[in-house]
N, C-alpha and C positions, 0 to 999 in steps of 0.2 A: 650049460650049467652056470648058475649064478654064483659069483664069488661071495664068500661070507664077509661080513663087515670087518672082522678082525684081519682078514687078509688084505682088504682095501686099505685099511689104516696102516698096515705094515708097509704096503707098497708106497704109500704117500710119504711115509717117513724116510724110506729109502731114496725116493726121488728128491726130497728136500735136501737130504744129505749130499746128493750128487750135484746139487745146484740147478736142477732142471726146473724147479718150481720157485716162484718168488712169493714170499708171504704177502697176504693182502695188505697188511699194515705198511710194509715197505713200498708197495706199489702206490698206495695212497699218499705216502710221504713224498715220493718222487713227483706225483702229479701236483701236490700242493707247493712243491719247491719251484716248479716251472713258472715263469712270469705270466701274469694275465695280460692279454693284449689291451692297450689303452686306445680307445677309439679316437680321442682328441689328438693324441700324439701321432697316430697313423694318418689322420687327415692333414696335420701340419706337415708331416714328412712328404705326403703326396703333393701338397700345394707347393712346397719348396722345390721338389724335383721338377714339377711342371714349369715353375717360374724360371728355373735355371735353364730349362730347355728352350725357352722363348728368346728371340732376339730383342735387343733394346727397342727397336722400332715397334715390335709387336706388343711390348708391354706399355706403350704410351696410351694414355686415355684418348679415346676417339669420341668427340661430341656426337650426340644423337643427331641424325639427319632431320632437318626441319620438315615438319609435316606439310607446310605450305611452300610453294615455289617462290624463289627469289623474284622480287618485282623491282625493276629498275625505277629510280625516282623520276617523276614527271616534272619537267621544268616548264613552267608556264611563261613563255616569252611573249611580251607585248610589243609590237612594233611601234616605234615612236611616231607621234602624229606628224604628218608631213605637211609642210607649208607649200601647197601646190600653187604655182604661178603659171598662168597661161600667157605665152608670148606670141604675138602675131606681128607681122611686118608687111609693109608694102613692097611690091616687087622692085620698085625703083629705090628702095631704101630711104624714102622720105620720112617715114614714121615707123616707130616700133612701140607696140603697146604691151604692157605687162599688167595682168589682172589677177587678183587673188584676195580672198578674205574681205570682199567688199571694197577693195581699194584698187584704183587704176592709175597707172602712170603712162602717159604718152610722151615719147621722146622725139622731137622734131630734129631732123638732120639739117643743120643750118646751111650746108652746101646746096641743098635742094629748095629749102623754104625761104631763103633770104638771098638778096643780091650780094655780090662780093663786097666784104667790108662795109656792109650797110645794114640798116634795121628795116629796110623795106621788104614787106612780104611779097613773095612770088605768087602767081596764080595757083601754083601747086599747094602752097601753104594755106591759102584761103579755102581751097577745096578740102584739105584735110580737116581744118577747123570746122567747116560746115558739116562734115561727116560726124565729128565728135558731138556737136550740138544736136544733130539729128538722132544720134544713138541715145541721147538722154531722153528723148521723147517728151512726154508731158511731166516727167518727174526729174528735173535737173537737180544736180547737187546744190547744197547750200553755198558751198564755196569751192574755189579752185585756186591752187597755188602754182604760179608760173615762175620758173627760175632759169635765167640765161647763163650760158657758159661759153668760154672761148678756148682757143689753143694758146700757146705761149710764144707765138711768133713776134707779135708787136710788144711794146712796153706795157707794163702792168696797168698804168693809168688808162691807156687807150682800150685795153681789153676789158677793164672793169666798166668803163662807160658803154662800150659796145654791147656787153652782156645785159646791162640794165635797159638799154634802148630796145633791144630785141625782145626781151621779156615784156616790156611795156607795150610793144606793138601787138604781141599776141593777146595780151590782156585786153587791150582796147577792142580788138576785133571780137573776142568772145563776149564782151559786154554789149557790143552792138547787136550781137545775134541772140543773146540771152540776158536781158537786163536784170532779171531777178537773181542772177548768180553773183556772189561777191568774189571778185578776182583780186588776188594779192600778187604783185609782181616784184621781183628783185633780181639782182645780178651777182654772180660770184667771180666773174672774170676768168682767170686761169688757175684759181686756187683749188678747184675741186675737179681734177682731170678724171675722166672715165677710163683712160688707157695711157700707157707709156708712150711718149713721143720719141723714144730712142730704141733702136733695135739692139739685139745682143752683141752685135759687132761694133756698136758705137755710132752707127749711121742713123740718120733721121728717119723716123717711121711716119710716113705720110698717112698711113692708115690710122695710126694713133692720133695724129693731129685732127684728122677728119672726125674721129669719134668724139673728140673733146669739143668740137664746135657744134653745140646743141642747145635746145630749149626744152625743158622738162615741165610737163603739166601733170599735176597730181590732184585727184579728188576721191572722195568717198561716196559710194552709192550702193 
C-alpha cells in the first residue's frame, strides 16, 4: 500500500525534529565551509618533505656525465739532436781519431810517435800520417791544424819549445806527402792538459801525464 503524500510529509517533519535529517541548506553550508585543497601548497609541502628526507650528500648537485670519454693529453716530446762522434783508436794506442759533423781530429800519442824528449818522428808516426793522407784520397782538406802538447814534468819554457817542435815535425811531414794542403802548426806546452796528472790520493798519475803528451791534428772534410 502506498503512503499518501500527507503522511510522508508528516514523517519527514517528525524525523527533522528528532535530528535524523540535516537540511539541504545546512549540508551545503558545511561543504562550503570546508577548505578547498590548494594544488600549489600541496606540491610545496611534498617537495619540502622529500628534501627533508634526503641526506646533505644526496642534495648536492651532480654534474652530468660527459658524453665523450676523458682523453689524456698527448705530450709531443722531441729528442734533442745528438752530436754523434765516432772514436776509433789503434791497438797500440798510437793514435785516436774522433769524427763527426764533417770534422776529424786525430790525436797522436807522443810516447809512441816521438823519441823521448825529442821532436823526431818514429817509424810508427810516419806510418800513421801516411794512413791519414791515404784516407783523404783525391780530395784532401784545404787546411790542417796541428797543435803540440806536453806534460808538466819539465819547466814551462822547455815544454813550450818541445810542443812547438813536435807540431812542426808533423806539419812538415804532412806537407811533404800532400803539398796542396795548408798546414798550420803551433804548440801549447803544458797549458792545455787533457787529463789530471795527480791521483785522488795526491800521488802522481803517470796515465794522466801520458795523456797530456800528445799532438792533435784537426781538419774539415
